[in-house]
Backbone as CSV, one residue per row, in Angstrom:
resi,resn,N_x,N_y,N_z,CA_x,CA_y,CA_z,C_x,C_y,C_z
1,MET,-0.727,10.314,11.494,-0.054,9.020,11.538,0.830,8.985,12.768
2,LYS,0.807,7.904,13.461,1.513,7.821,14.737,2.435,6.616,14.769
3,SER,3.638,6.808,15.336,4.562,5.706,15.517,5.339,5.914,16.797
4,LEU,5.586,4.859,17.548,6.383,4.973,18.751,7.848,4.952,18.371
5,LEU,8.345,6.101,17.907,9.715,6.178,17.430,10.712,5.815,18.517
6,LEU,10.378,6.150,19.747,11.352,5.980,20.811,11.627,4.522,21.118
7,THR,10.704,3.654,20.801,10.908,2.229,21.051,11.014,1.435,19.768
8,VAL,10.924,2.130,18.627,10.981,1.503,17.314,9.920,0.418,17.196
9,LEU,8.752,0.659,17.777,7.628,-0.267,17.684,6.439,0.491,17.128
10,PRO,6.249,0.499,15.790,5.195,1.295,15.203,3.802,0.808,15.604
11,VAL,2.899,1.778,15.752,1.488,1.474,15.927,0.706,2.358,14.980
12,VAL,-0.557,2.007,14.746,-1.338,2.729,13.773,-1.716,4.104,14.300
13,SER,-2.044,5.007,13.391,-2.544,6.316,13.767,-3.663,6.708,12.836
14,GLY,-4.218,7.875,13.074,-5.376,8.289,12.293,-5.109,9.367,11.294
15,ALA,-3.863,9.639,10.928,-3.593,10.793,10.085,-4.076,10.621,8.665
16,VAL,-4.003,9.419,8.140,-4.468,9.205,6.773,-5.936,8.828,6.786
17,VAL,-6.277,7.772,7.472,-7.676,7.349,7.608,-7.827,6.684,8.963
18,PRO,-9.045,6.472,9.443,-9.214,5.688,10.666,-8.645,4.280,10.486
19,ARG,-8.400,3.617,11.592,-7.758,2.299,11.543,-8.492,1.360,10.595
20,GLN,-7.730,0.675,9.756,-8.260,-0.236,8.758,-7.876,-1.672,9.107
21,SER,-8.378,-2.620,8.309,-8.034,-4.018,8.530,-6.566,-4.276,8.201
22,TYR,-5.964,-3.384,7.399,-4.548,-3.535,7.062,-3.789,-2.276,7.454
23,PHE,-2.689,-2.450,8.166,-1.741,-1.358,8.359,-0.371,-1.968,8.625
24,SER,0.653,-1.253,8.177,2.007,-1.788,8.309,3.013,-0.655,8.171
25,PHE,4.180,-0.838,8.781,5.271,0.124,8.666,6.427,-0.498,7.899
26,GLY,7.121,0.338,7.135,8.269,-0.109,6.367,9.581,0.323,6.990
27,ASN,10.540,0.660,6.158,11.894,0.972,6.608,11.941,2.282,7.385
28,PHE,12.987,2.437,8.225,13.032,3.609,9.097,14.462,3.935,9.529
29,PHE,14.623,5.178,9.979,15.810,5.695,10.661,15.295,6.296,11.965
30,SER,15.762,5.797,13.114,15.157,6.199,14.383,16.220,6.515,15.427
31,THR,15.969,7.559,16.221,16.866,7.927,17.320,16.043,8.238,18.567
32,GLY,16.663,8.054,19.731,16.032,8.388,20.984,15.817,7.144,21.835
33,PRO,15.524,7.356,23.120,15.224,8.646,23.733,16.465,9.435,24.117
34,VAL,16.270,10.720,24.362,17.338,11.603,24.824,17.727,11.233,26.251
35,ALA,18.857,11.772,26.698,19.250,11.610,28.098,18.222,12.298,28.995
36,THR,18.136,11.844,30.237,17.100,12.349,31.138,17.215,13.848,31.393
37,ASP,18.408,14.408,31.263,18.599,15.831,31.552,18.647,16.679,30.280
38,SER,18.211,16.141,29.161,18.242,16.892,27.908,16.941,16.683,27.153
39,TRP,16.741,17.482,26.094,15.604,17.318,25.199,15.908,18.019,23.888
40,ILE,15.161,17.664,22.853,15.395,18.226,21.519,14.651,19.555,21.403
41,ARG,15.398,20.605,21.172,14.840,21.956,21.047,14.419,22.260,19.614
42,GLN,15.144,21.703,18.638,14.808,21.943,17.234,15.227,20.729,16.416
43,ALA,14.388,20.378,15.450,14.684,19.276,14.530,14.321,19.722,13.119
44,THR,15.256,19.545,12.194,15.058,19.977,10.810,15.566,18.910,9.858
45,THR,14.820,18.656,8.792,15.276,17.740,7.748,14.571,18.083,6.447
46,THR,15.143,17.639,5.326,14.532,17.855,4.009,14.341,16.514,3.318
47,LEU,13.087,16.193,3.024,12.743,14.974,2.295,12.654,15.283,0.808
48,VAL,13.395,14.530,-0.003,13.249,14.626,-1.454,12.156,13.634,-1.836
49,LEU,11.021,14.150,-2.294,9.877,13.280,-2.551,10.183,12.308,-3.689
50,PRO,9.984,11.019,-3.451,10.199,10.026,-4.518,8.981,9.960,-5.422
51,ASN,9.034,9.096,-6.424,7.828,8.785,-7.174,6.819,8.127,-6.246
52,LEU,5.540,8.141,-6.641,4.521,7.482,-5.844,4.751,5.975,-5.820
53,GLN,4.174,5.321,-4.840,4.285,3.869,-4.758,3.663,3.224,-5.995
54,SER,4.135,2.030,-6.318,3.626,1.320,-7.495,3.366,-0.147,-7.144
55,PRO,2.128,-0.624,-7.382,0.979,0.135,-7.887,0.515,1.169,-6.872
56,HIS,-0.252,2.153,-7.358,-0.686,3.259,-6.504,-1.904,2.830,-5.694
57,ASP,-1.639,1.973,-4.697,-2.695,1.430,-3.861,-2.484,1.865,-2.419
58,GLY,-3.538,1.748,-1.620,-3.436,2.009,-0.197,-3.256,3.477,0.125
59,ASN,-3.091,3.743,1.406,-2.833,5.095,1.906,-1.443,5.102,2.525
60,LEU,-0.520,5.775,1.871,0.888,5.759,2.261,1.287,7.105,2.850
61,GLY,2.019,7.061,3.940,2.582,8.275,4.519,4.070,8.124,4.746
62,LEU,4.834,9.105,4.290,6.247,9.227,4.642,6.353,10.408,5.590
63,TRP,7.068,10.239,6.700,7.139,11.367,7.630,8.335,11.288,8.575
64,PRO,8.911,12.459,8.869,9.875,12.575,9.954,9.127,12.986,11.211
65,GLY,9.259,12.220,12.276,8.496,12.482,13.477,9.379,12.722,14.685
66,MET,8.897,13.567,15.573,9.583,13.827,16.841,8.633,13.487,17.978
67,GLY,8.930,12.405,18.693,8.172,12.079,19.884,8.515,13.055,20.991
68,THR,7.538,13.354,21.865,7.766,14.337,22.919,7.495,13.743,24.294
69,LYS,7.880,14.502,25.306,7.642,14.131,26.700,7.214,15.382,27.461
70,PHE,6.493,15.182,28.544,6.085,16.270,29.417,6.741,16.092,30.780
71,THR,7.221,17.185,31.360,7.856,17.090,32.678,6.863,16.659,33.739
72,SER,5.568,16.832,33.464,4.529,16.421,34.409,4.356,14.909,34.456
73,GLY,4.902,14.233,33.452,4.709,12.795,33.349,3.540,12.407,32.470
74,ALA,2.810,13.399,31.930,1.704,13.115,31.011,2.229,12.478,29.735
75,ASP,1.348,11.757,29.041,1.739,11.104,27.796,2.261,12.134,26.801
76,GLY,3.308,11.760,26.083,3.862,12.642,25.070,3.031,12.648,23.799
77,GLN,3.430,13.480,22.850,2.756,13.616,21.567,3.728,13.245,20.445
78,LEU,3.251,13.373,19.223,4.079,13.109,18.056,3.953,14.277,17.091
79,VAL,5.018,15.048,16.982,5.089,16.134,16.008,5.574,15.507,14.711
80,GLN,4.746,15.550,13.658,5.047,14.745,12.483,4.533,15.405,11.204
81,GLY,5.344,16.219,10.586,4.965,16.704,9.269,4.843,15.528,8.316
82,LEU,3.846,15.572,7.425,3.502,14.413,6.615,3.719,14.645,5.130
83,ALA,3.998,13.561,4.413,3.909,13.502,2.952,3.049,12.282,2.655
84,ILE,1.834,12.509,2.122,0.830,11.469,2.005,0.522,11.197,0.532
85,SER,0.470,9.928,0.199,0.080,9.493,-1.144,-1.120,8.573,-1.008
86,THR,-2.288,9.057,-1.415,-3.503,8.261,-1.307,-4.316,8.385,-2.587
87,VAL,-5.273,7.498,-2.710,-6.236,7.567,-3.813,-7.599,7.868,-3.199
88,GLY,-8.129,9.057,-3.441,-9.447,9.398,-2.918,-9.426,9.634,-1.429
89,GLU,-10.277,8.921,-0.683,-10.460,9.141,0.750,-9.152,9.018,1.507
90,GLY,-8.958,9.909,2.475,-7.825,9.788,3.366,-6.793,10.865,3.230
91,SER,-6.829,11.665,2.182,-5.831,12.707,1.990,-6.425,14.071,2.302
92,PRO,-5.741,14.898,3.094,-6.216,16.262,3.310,-6.313,17.073,2.016
93,CYS,-5.625,16.634,0.965,-5.648,17.345,-0.321,-6.820,16.914,-1.201
94,ASN,-7.609,15.911,-0.757,-8.771,15.441,-1.525,-8.394,15.050,-2.950
95,PHE,-7.432,14.161,-3.068,-6.948,13.741,-4.377,-8.005,12.981,-5.162
96,ASP,-8.001,13.174,-6.467,-8.744,12.307,-7.374,-7.947,11.018,-7.574
97,ALA,-8.616,9.997,-8.085,-7.950,8.715,-8.309,-6.786,8.842,-9.285
98,SER,-6.865,9.817,-10.190,-5.822,9.978,-11.206,-4.671,10.882,-10.750
99,ASP,-4.764,11.426,-9.546,-3.754,12.376,-9.070,-2.423,11.672,-8.842
100,VAL,-1.339,12.323,-9.237,-0.008,11.736,-9.058,0.861,12.642,-8.188
101,ASN,0.229,13.384,-7.302,0.949,14.282,-6.407,1.048,13.700,-5.003
102,TRP,1.897,14.314,-4.196,1.968,14.072,-2.768,1.219,15.188,-2.054
103,CYS,0.634,14.880,-0.919,0.011,15.889,-0.065,0.921,16.102,1.144
104,VAL,1.472,17.308,1.290,2.349,17.592,2.421,1.634,18.544,3.369
105,VAL,1.842,18.338,4.670,1.107,19.123,5.655,1.822,19.044,7.007
106,ALA,1.831,20.157,7.746,2.288,20.148,9.131,1.241,19.425,9.970
107,SER,1.676,18.606,10.927,0.711,17.794,11.668,1.277,17.377,13.019
108,THR,0.393,17.242,14.001,0.748,16.729,15.323,-0.335,15.771,15.782
109,TYR,0.080,14.661,16.404,-0.841,13.661,16.919,-0.775,13.653,18.438
110,ASP,-1.922,13.893,19.099,-1.981,13.865,20.555,-3.110,12.953,21.032
111,GLY,-3.457,11.984,20.213,-4.639,11.170,20.397,-5.672,11.523,19.339
112,ASN,-5.581,12.751,18.858,-6.292,13.232,17.676,-5.267,13.854,16.745
113,GLN,-5.601,13.923,15.448,-4.678,14.492,14.479,-5.016,15.964,14.267
114,HIS,-3.987,16.819,14.365,-4.140,18.250,14.127,-3.270,18.626,12.928
115,ASP,-3.875,19.211,11.906,-3.168,19.512,10.664,-3.147,21.005,10.383
116,GLY,-2.080,21.433,9.724,-2.034,22.764,9.151,-2.710,22.746,7.785
117,THR,-2.338,23.691,6.942,-2.896,23.771,5.592,-2.203,22.757,4.688
118,PRO,-2.950,21.887,4.003,-2.315,20.906,3.108,-1.870,21.557,1.805
119,TYR,-0.872,20.939,1.179,-0.295,21.484,-0.060,0.050,20.338,-0.990
120,ARG,-0.271,20.509,-2.263,0.042,19.482,-3.265,1.476,19.665,-3.769
121,ALA,2.275,18.636,-3.569,3.664,18.651,-4.025,3.864,17.494,-4.993
122,LYS,4.958,17.542,-5.726,5.182,16.532,-6.763,6.501,15.803,-6.525
123,PRO,6.648,14.614,-7.089,7.909,13.892,-6.970,9.087,14.762,-7.408
124,GLY,10.164,14.707,-6.636,11.341,15.522,-6.905,11.383,16.792,-6.095
125,ASP,10.242,17.242,-5.558,10.234,18.433,-4.709,11.026,18.172,-3.431
126,HIS,11.647,19.233,-2.915,12.379,19.169,-1.652,11.467,19.740,-0.553
127,VAL,11.067,18.889,0.370,10.147,19.291,1.438,10.933,19.372,2.750
128,THR,11.019,20.571,3.305,11.748,20.786,4.552,10.772,20.851,5.715
129,TYR,11.029,20.022,6.724,10.224,19.969,7.936,11.070,20.534,9.079
130,ASP,10.576,21.598,9.707,11.301,22.236,10.811,10.388,22.291,12.030
131,TYR,10.848,21.705,13.136,10.119,21.717,14.399,10.990,22.469,15.404
132,LYS,10.513,23.624,15.876,11.338,24.493,16.723,10.566,24.917,17.963
133,TYR,11.186,24.729,19.133,10.557,25.123,20.381,10.566,26.632,20.526
134,ASN,9.407,27.176,20.898,9.231,28.612,21.058,9.165,28.910,22.553
135,ASP,10.210,29.559,23.081,10.260,29.831,24.519,9.145,30.769,24.966
136,ALA,8.729,31.672,24.093,7.716,32.657,24.464,6.339,32.031,24.655
137,THR,6.055,30.965,23.901,4.730,30.340,23.953,4.744,28.953,24.569
138,ALA,5.939,28.380,24.766,6.094,27.001,25.242,5.437,26.010,24.284
139,GLN,5.450,26.350,22.990,4.912,25.466,21.961,6.014,25.083,20.976
140,PHE,5.761,24.003,20.243,6.609,23.697,19.103,5.977,24.318,17.861
141,ASP,6.739,25.173,17.195,6.311,25.781,15.941,6.796,24.903,14.803
142,GLN,5.873,24.421,14.016,6.170,23.489,12.926,5.999,24.232,11.602
143,THR,7.033,24.162,10.772,7.007,24.824,9.471,7.376,23.816,8.397
144,VAL,6.541,23.719,7.370,6.808,22.840,6.233,6.980,23.721,4.999
145,SER,8.095,23.529,4.318,8.406,24.317,3.121,8.647,23.388,1.949
146,VAL,8.244,23.837,0.758,8.496,23.095,-0.473,9.371,23.943,-1.369
147,ASN,10.552,23.434,-1.686,11.517,24.142,-2.523,11.770,25.557,-2.010
148,GLY,11.816,25.686,-0.669,12.163,26.962,-0.049,10.990,27.871,0.272
149,THR,9.776,27.518,-0.115,8.593,28.335,0.140,7.735,27.682,1.218
150,VAL,7.411,28.439,2.268,6.580,27.904,3.357,5.178,27.628,2.833
151,VAL,4.673,26.408,3.085,3.355,26.023,2.585,2.401,25.589,3.693
152,SER,2.926,25.237,4.884,2.059,24.754,5.946,2.726,25.007,7.290
153,THR,1.945,25.462,8.272,2.475,25.714,9.612,1.499,25.206,10.658
154,LEU,2.025,24.959,11.851,1.192,24.504,12.962,1.992,24.704,14.248
155,SER,1.339,25.204,15.291,1.970,25.355,16.602,1.139,24.595,17.628
156,THR,1.811,23.768,18.430,1.106,22.945,19.410,1.881,22.899,20.714
157,THR,1.145,22.814,21.815,1.745,22.623,23.131,2.021,21.137,23.288
158,SER,3.245,20.761,22.996,3.576,19.340,22.850,4.665,18.865,23.792
159,GLY,5.073,19.707,24.753,6.100,19.280,25.677,7.499,19.487,25.120
160,GLN,8.386,18.533,25.385,9.791,18.618,24.989,10.143,17.452,24.075
161,GLY,10.983,17.723,23.073,11.368,16.681,22.135,12.170,15.580,22.812
162,ALA,11.765,14.333,22.593,12.405,13.206,23.271,13.093,12.229,22.330
163,GLY,12.787,12.288,21.048,13.401,11.400,20.070,12.943,11.798,18.684
164,TRP,13.688,11.388,17.678,13.361,11.785,16.301,13.669,10.631,15.361
165,GLY,12.839,10.495,14.318,13.105,9.470,13.317,12.193,9.603,12.122
166,THR,12.362,8.720,11.165,11.535,8.720,9.965,10.646,7.485,9.959
167,ALA,9.537,7.581,9.236,8.625,6.442,9.144,8.067,6.332,7.735
168,MET,7.657,5.124,7.402,6.988,4.785,6.145,5.768,3.970,6.566
169,GLU,4.590,4.585,6.494,3.388,3.986,7.068,2.341,3.727,5.994
170,CYS,1.769,2.529,6.007,0.758,2.135,5.027,-0.513,1.722,5.743
171,GLN,-1.647,2.208,5.252,-2.937,1.868,5.813,-3.921,1.465,4.716
172,GLN,-4.979,0.822,5.115,-6.146,0.470,4.310,-5.935,-0.760,3.442
173,GLU,-4.883,-0.753,2.632,-4.511,-1.934,1.862,-3.039,-1.839,1.508
174,LYS,-2.466,-2.925,1.015,-1.037,-2.960,0.714,-0.662,-1.843,-0.253
175,CYS,0.427,-1.138,0.076,0.818,0.078,-0.651,1.822,-0.175,-1.768
176,GLY,1.941,-1.398,-2.249,2.839,-1.663,-3.367,4.288,-1.473,-2.985
177,THR,5.083,-1.007,-3.947,6.511,-0.785,-3.735,6.779,0.704,-3.592
178,VAL,7.415,1.069,-2.488,7.785,2.458,-2.219,9.239,2.645,-2.654
179,PRO,9.519,3.605,-3.543,10.891,3.765,-4.026,11.850,4.202,-2.915
180,GLU,13.116,3.946,-3.124,14.155,4.507,-2.263,13.969,6.024,-2.201
181,HIS,14.186,6.594,-1.017,14.096,8.044,-0.899,15.107,8.543,0.128
182,HIS,15.249,9.867,0.169,16.367,10.459,0.905,15.916,11.665,1.729
183,TYR,16.473,11.746,2.936,16.333,12.928,3.791,17.704,13.609,3.862
184,LEU,17.734,14.909,3.612,18.989,15.645,3.527,19.128,16.644,4.682
185,ASN,20.377,16.871,5.072,20.725,17.954,6.004,19.884,17.924,7.282
186,THR,19.810,16.747,7.877,19.075,16.604,9.136,19.893,17.192,10.282
187,THR,19.241,18.017,11.107,19.896,18.631,12.255,18.992,18.537,13.475
188,LEU,19.543,18.040,14.574,18.853,18.001,15.868,19.651,18.854,16.843
189,ILE,18.987,19.844,17.449,19.636,20.723,18.416,19.062,20.424,19.790
190,MET,19.939,20.034,20.713,19.527,19.690,22.063,19.481,20.928,22.955
191,ASN,18.666,20.842,24.012,18.634,21.930,24.975,19.941,21.992,25.753
192,THR,20.442,20.836,26.141,21.777,20.695,26.715,22.437,19.511,26.031
193,ALA,23.739,19.503,26.015,24.483,18.478,25.283,24.102,17.070,25.750
194,ASP,23.951,16.182,24.779,23.677,14.761,25.025,24.752,13.984,24.275
195,PRO,25.939,13.830,24.873,27.094,13.305,24.137,26.967,11.864,23.681
196,ASN,26.046,11.100,24.251,25.902,9.693,23.893,24.664,9.422,23.042
197,TYR,24.076,10.464,22.473,22.825,10.289,21.745,22.970,9.347,20.552
198,SER,24.133,9.300,19.934,24.310,8.439,18.765,24.127,6.968,19.109
199,SER,24.272,6.616,20.379,24.099,5.210,20.776,22.642,4.770,20.705
200,THR,21.717,5.719,20.530,20.294,5.381,20.450,19.851,5.111,19.014
201,LEU,20.734,5.275,18.053,20.370,5.127,16.639,19.947,3.696,16.334
202,SER,18.819,3.568,15.640,18.330,2.274,15.171,17.958,2.403,13.703
203,LEU,18.378,1.429,12.885,18.158,1.483,11.450,17.366,0.273,10.986
204,GLY,16.364,0.538,10.164,15.609,-0.524,9.525,15.744,-0.390,8.019
205,ASN,16.731,-1.068,7.427,17.017,-0.962,5.995,17.154,0.499,5.576
206,ALA,17.992,1.196,6.334,18.281,2.609,6.084,19.739,2.858,6.436
207,THR,20.291,3.946,5.895,21.667,4.320,6.209,21.716,5.811,6.525
208,GLY,22.719,6.194,7.297,22.927,7.585,7.648,23.824,7.677,8.864
209,ASP,24.771,8.600,8.843,25.730,8.740,9.933,25.321,9.902,10.837
210,LEU,24.994,9.588,12.091,24.611,10.583,13.091,25.866,11.034,13.825
211,VAL,26.241,12.311,13.641,27.515,12.796,14.176,27.312,14.131,14.892
212,THR,28.271,14.456,15.757,28.276,15.746,16.446,29.675,16.341,16.385
213,ALA,29.741,17.671,16.265,31.029,18.368,16.255,31.184,19.259,17.474
214,ASP,30.209,19.230,18.390,30.262,20.131,19.549,29.937,19.418,20.857
215,GLY,30.255,18.128,20.921,30.090,17.403,22.161,28.674,16.952,22.466
216,GLY,27.793,17.001,21.476,26.455,16.476,21.657,25.353,17.502,21.776
217,LYS,25.690,18.770,21.615,24.655,19.815,21.610,23.893,19.812,20.287
218,THR,24.625,19.575,19.195,24.042,19.545,17.851,24.416,18.233,17.182
219,TRP,23.412,17.532,16.675,23.620,16.272,15.954,23.155,16.445,14.513
220,THR,23.932,15.924,13.573,23.599,16.082,12.160,23.725,14.766,11.416
221,VAL,22.944,14.667,10.336,23.060,13.560,9.378,23.021,14.192,8.001
222,ALA,24.105,14.069,7.249,24.165,14.706,5.931,23.114,14.131,4.990
223,GLU,22.963,12.807,5.006,21.978,12.163,4.129,21.496,10.862,4.756
224,ILE,20.193,10.729,4.841,19.559,9.484,5.253,18.975,8.828,4.009
225,THR,19.338,7.590,3.764,18.783,6.834,2.638,17.863,5.761,3.166
226,ILE,16.609,5.813,2.753,15.610,4.803,3.108,15.446,3.894,1.896
227,GLN,15.772,2.638,2.057,15.769,1.726,0.919,14.345,1.432,0.429
228,GLN,14.281,1.011,-0.827,12.993,0.595,-1.425,12.354,-0.472,-0.544
229,TYR,11.017,-0.419,-0.492,10.292,-1.364,0.350,9.006,-1.782,-0.326
230,THR,8.694,-3.076,-0.276,7.454,-3.589,-0.855,6.569,-4.152,0.248
231,TYR,5.329,-3.663,0.303,4.359,-4.170,1.263,3.778,-5.483,0.757
232,THR,3.813,-6.502,1.585,3.332,-7.830,1.182,2.283,-8.341,2.159
């Protein structure tokens, strides 16, 4: 699933299914771009999985994404661990129509979708998404954990982190009503301090205070609340 977080202008992606006649984005918390002399070295957050959308229609993805940039000027990528709720086709977990689980997976979009190992999680689970730059490999190492246990990993050569935010993406058909949900203990660590990064915050029916205690090297949000949303 792909979204232009840096401009807060969502576009469709292929993470759930190929482009359909219907696709739409819901509420969001978005930051970026970073200052020209800085980039995001690590981004971490924990999504508390809500109940599935009601009615359980369409292909729904909830995800925290980090858009990237390349010093060469090449197009950036989207590092985006996913939580997917689908019926049948479109889920890496191959859900049955009666399944009431979420499918969580490490994932990166570079024009194609690259996934780690998918894992079935349930409403109420705490899913931690950690994207960390590895100096030894020049890759972003992505780790997805459920209730403290690592379940999916992926490493990709994705450049430098340029912005971070959350998305609520629906494909194929209207996804009903998505319950309010929460991201906890969000932390963004910059390569060099970006003292004005909070000025890039954009909210779409969401709340959360983006603050720094060290002059912009580390930015935190104790709790992000994404309000209930109905696809119409």
